[in-house]
N, C-alpha and C positions, 0 to 999 in steps of 0.2 A: 777349410769349409767342412761341412758335415760329410761323413763318409757314406751316409745313406742316400746320397744323390749321385747322379751321373753327370759328368761334365761333357757338354756338347759344343761343337763349333758349327754355326749355321752359315750357309752360303746363299746369298740373295741374288736375284737376277741382275741387279745393278752393280755387282762385283763387291758389295760390302759384305764383310763377315762380322759375326758377333758370337761371343761365347757365353754360355749360361749353364747353370746347374738345375737339375730337377729330377723328379722321380721317373719321368719319361719326357719325350720331346715336347708334348703339349704343356706339361708343367713347367719346363724350362722356358719355353716361349712366353708363357703367362707371367712368369717371374721377371722377364725382361720387358714386360709391358705390352706384349702382343697377345691377341686372342689365339686360342688353340687352332682356329681356322687358318692362321698364318702359315702353318706347316704345309698347306697345299700350294703356297706360292714359292717355297724354297726350291733352289736348284738342287741342293743336296745338303746333308748334314753329316758330321763325323762324330763318332764317340771317342772322346779324348781320354776319358778315365772312367772306368766302370766301377760300380760298387763292388765290394768283395763278393757279395752274393751273386751278382750277375756274372762276374768273372768265373766263379766256381761252376755255375750252371753252364756257361758257354764251354768251359773246359770239358765238362761231362758230356756235352753234346758232341764235341769234336772227337773225344775218345770213343764214343759209340759208333762213329763212322770210320774208325781206323781198322 
């Protein structure tokens, strides 16, 4: 899959999980056929694989707090 998207795992209230890729949560949900508003009904979501740019940014933020 394209490296310019992030892989998310979505956890729904009924116990069902789904995985999808997108630029952000709303984009990934829309690619799975849900509206962006569906994010409000999630129990939670996980980031399974970040884009290289996101990973570098997050490492810089962590380093700033060390």
